[in-house]
N, C-alpha and C positions, 0 to 999 in steps of 0.2 A: 504494500500500500504506500506508494510513493507519490508525492505531489509533483506536478510538472516543474515547479520552481526548484531547480538545482537538485532534483532527486530527493527532496525532503520527505520525511516519514509523515504521512498524512494524519494517522491517528494521534501521534505524539503532538503535532501542532494543534490538532483539535482539542486534545486534553489540556494543553497549556492555555489555549484560548478560553476554555470553560473555567479553568482555575482562576485566571486573572479577572474574569468577569465576576466570579463569585467573591474574590477579594474586594473588588470595588463595591459590589453590592453590600457586603457585610459592613464596610466602613460607612457607606451611605446610611444604612440602617442604624448603626450604633452611634455614630458621631453626628448625625444630622436628624434623621427621620424621628427617632425616639426622643429627641430633645425639643421638638416642637411643642408648644403649649396647646394641647388639643382640647376642644370643647365638645367633642362628640364621643360616642361609645368606642370602646377599645378593641372590638372584635377584629377589625381589619388590621390594626396595629399588632394585635396578638398573633395573627396568622403570619404576618411578615417576620416578626421576631422568632416565632417557632420555626419557620422555614430556614432562617439564617442559622439557628442553633443546630438543626438536623444536618446541615451541610458542613459543620465545623470539622468532623473527622475526615472529610473528603478533601477539602480545599488545599491546605498546605501539605498534608502528607502526599497527595497525588502530585502536586507541584514538585516536591523534592524527589519523589520516585522517578519522575520523568527527567529531572536534572541529573540524577544518578545514572539513568539509562544512557544519557548522552555523554557521560563523563568517562566511559571506559577507555577510550583511546588517550584522553588527556592524562589519566592516572598512570598509563603505561609509559609515558614519556619520561625522560630524565628529570631529576629534581630541578635543575636550573630552568628548563623549559616550562615545567609545570608552575614553578613559582612566578615566572614572568607572565605567562599567558593566562593563568587562571587566578592564582592567589593574589598577585599584585593587582590584577584587573578588578576583581570583585571588591577588594578592600579599598582601592582607589575610588571606585564608584560609590562605595558606602560612605567614605569620608567626605567626598565632594558633595554628595547630595544631603548628607547630614548638615553641612554648612548651609546649603540652600534651604532646607526645611527649617532649621533653627531661625534663620533670618525671616522667612515668610511667616512662620507661625507666631513670631513675636508681634506681628501686626494684628493678629486675631487671638488675643489671650483667652477669650471665652470659648474657643473651640476645644472640645474635650478630647485631647490626645496628649501623649507624652511629648514634652519638648524640653530642651535644655535652657533653663532660665538663669543659669549661673555658669561661670567657667568650670567649676568643679563638676557639675552635672554633665556639661558638654564633654569633659575628659572621660567621665564614667561611661557615657554613651559611645564614645570613640573606642573604648577598650573593653570593658567587662560587662556592661549592661546596655545592649544595643537598643536603638530607637525603633520606630515603626518601619525602618528600613532593614530590619534584622535579617531578612532573607539573604541579602547580599553579604552581610558579615558572616552569616552561617555558612554560605557556600565557600567563602575563602577558607574558613576553618575546616570544613568537611573535606576539601581537596587535600589538605595537609594530613588529616587523619587517615583518609583512604590510602594515600601514598605510603604513609608510615606503616600502615597495617597490611601492605600489599602481600607480604610473605606469611602473614598469620593465617591459619586455617579459617575459612569462611564461617564455619559454624561458631567458632569462638568470637570472631568479630561481630557477627550479627547478634549473638547471645549477649555480649556485653552492652552493645548498643540498645538492645531491647530492655535490659535491666535499667539502663540509664533513663530511657523513655518512661518505663513503668514507675521508677522512683520519682521522677519529676512530676508526672501526671498524678501521682498519689499524694503530692504535697509534702514529700519527705525531704525535699531539698529547698534551700533558699533560692527563690526565683524572682527577684525584683525585675520590674520592667518587662522586657520581652525575652529574658533569659530562658524562661520555660520553653518557649518555642524552639530555641537552639538545642536544648537538651532533648526534647521530645522527638525531633524530626531527623536526627542523625540516622536512626535505624532505617528510615524510609529512603534516604539518599543511598545508603549502603545496599538496601534491597534492590533498588533500581540498578545499581552498579553491578552487583554480583548475580542478579537474577534477570539479566538482560534477555537471554534466550527464552526464559519462561514468560516474560512480559510480552515479547514479540509473538510468541505462540498464542498467548491469551488474546491479544488484539486481533490476530489473523483468524482465530476460530470464534470470534464473537458471534453470539446468536441471542435471540430473544429468550430462549430457554435458559441459557447461562445467566443472562441478566436477571431473570426472575429467580433463579436458584440462589444468586448472591443477594438479590434485593430482600428476600425474606429474612435471612439471618441478620442482615444489616438493620432492618426495621425492628426485629425482635431485640437486638442488642441496644438500640436507641430507646426502645420502650423500657427496658430494664434500667438503663441509666436514668430515665425520666421518673419512673415510678419509685425507684429505691434511692434516688439521688446518688447513683453509684459511679459517678465520673472518677472519683478518687479511689475506687477499688483497685488494688495493686494489679497491674497488668491488663486491666480491662480496656483502658483507652487506646493503647497501641494495638490491641487485637481488633477493636472496632475500626480503627484507622486502616489496618491491614485489609480488612474486608472491604472497606470503602475504596481502597486502591484497586482491588480486583474489580469492583463494581464500576469504577470510573474508567478503567482501561477498556472494559467490555463495552461500556456505553460509547466511548470514543470510537472504538472499532465499528460499532453499528452506525454511528453518525456519518462515517466516511461513505456510506452507501447513498446518502442524499447529497448530491454534489453541490448544490447551491448552499445548503446549510453548512456542509463541510468546508467549502471554500471560504465562507464568511468567518467561521470560527478559526480556521487555520490561518487566515490573514491576521486576525488578532493575535493568535498564538505565536506568530513569527515576530511580533513586536511587543512582547510582554514587558521588556525592560523599561521603555519610555512610559508605559502606562503605570508600571509599579512605582517608579520614582516621582512621577509628576502628579499622580491622582490625589495624593493627600493634601498638598498645598492648594491645588485647584479646588478641591472639595471644601477646604477651610474657608477660602475666599467666597465660594458660592454660598456656603452656609451663612456667612456674615451678612450677605445680601438678602437671603431668603427667609431667615429665621423670624424676623419681625413681621413681614407681611403674611407669612403662612400662619403664625401664631394668632394674628388678629383677624384672619379671614372668616367669612361667614360659615355656618355649619355646612351648607351645600358645597361650598368650595373646599372645605376641609375633608368632606367625604370623598370628593374626587381625588384630592391630594393623597388621602390615606390609602386609596386603592392603587393609584397609578404612579405616584411620585418615585418610589424606589427604582422601578424599571426605567422610567423616563430620565431620572437624574443619573443613574448608572450609565445609560447610553450617552447622555450629554457629556459627562466627565471623560469617558473613554474616547469619544470622538474628539474632544478638545485636546486630550493628551496626544493623540495621533496627529492632529493638525499642527500642534506646536512642535512636535518631533520633526516635521518636515523642514522647519525653519531654524531650529536651534543648532548650534555647532555640534558636530559629531563627536568632538572631544568630551562632551558632557556625557557620552554614553559608551566610551571606550577609552583605553589608554591613549594619551595624546600622540605618543611616538608610533603606536600601531596605526592610528588614523593617518598620520603624515606618511608612514611607510607605504600604506596601501595607495595613497594618492600618487606617490612617486612611482609605484609599480604600474598604476593605470596609465600614467603619462608615458612611461617607458614603453608599455605595450602599444599605446596609440602611435608613438613615434615609429616603432618598428613596423606597424601596419602601413603607415604613410610611406616609409622608406621602400617597403616591398612593392607598393603601388606606383612608385615614381618611375616614369618612363626612362628607358635607357637609350 
């Protein structure tokens, strides 16, 4: 299942597209939608909140599993190459956009998200307690761990990572800020890395029957968590997330059969980075503009907003991210020397083509 664009893997781009849309939707719900001063019944809001919570085990675990799936070749490269192309890249992007987020969010202090409001907190976010950009910091760390453990038996590596995830999700570790996400998702990156062939087979053999077979245990486990408040039961959360990954890969494989939907999601999935780094400050600024008018709107208008706004605002923010990406410098999304190196390579290739076409 390859897409026409450079032989990309269709289901993986679809999965990434779904994940980043769910990330933006979750932030729209938690940091804007639920902060509106509502004057109507809470049923619609409750449905949106419930939907967001049911997708928590899917969103970031699947994102990291796909990232690990694509990391196999990188981890096999020598240390200097890996450090330059992956570790330095992701940490550079994390540090760069941490500065951008800190500056922009300082203008919207009422927006409910973590921000560095002092030099000491900024230093903490830069090093040990990552901000909302924690996915980038986690990737930089995960590549180091994966390379360092390359010769360790897979069962031991995955077992230790599972124990870390289970311990963190059970609340047995100190996890300020977004440190919990870093601890909990290493196992899923390693699952994608070491289980690449199994994941490929899962996507290739996707069927409605398999989707149903995985959907039932996923729903049962979510029900157990809800009824018994069991999210902190040791080992349950990584198990639920593992089932969600299988469900998500199967669903992505099925989506590739509908070309229009698949192409749209894959297009988003190929550009997750700009959406990830841009959506939070854009959402903060949008929230500052909308919160007053929406809170004072009439009941009729609020009913419309309660039903439709999460989808509409998610689509708006994602579209704005992709529009800005077209005009922003590429050095904001890659290592500067890599951007300049590619530009030189393109110019050299163009010059060689011109030379070959020159009449003799």
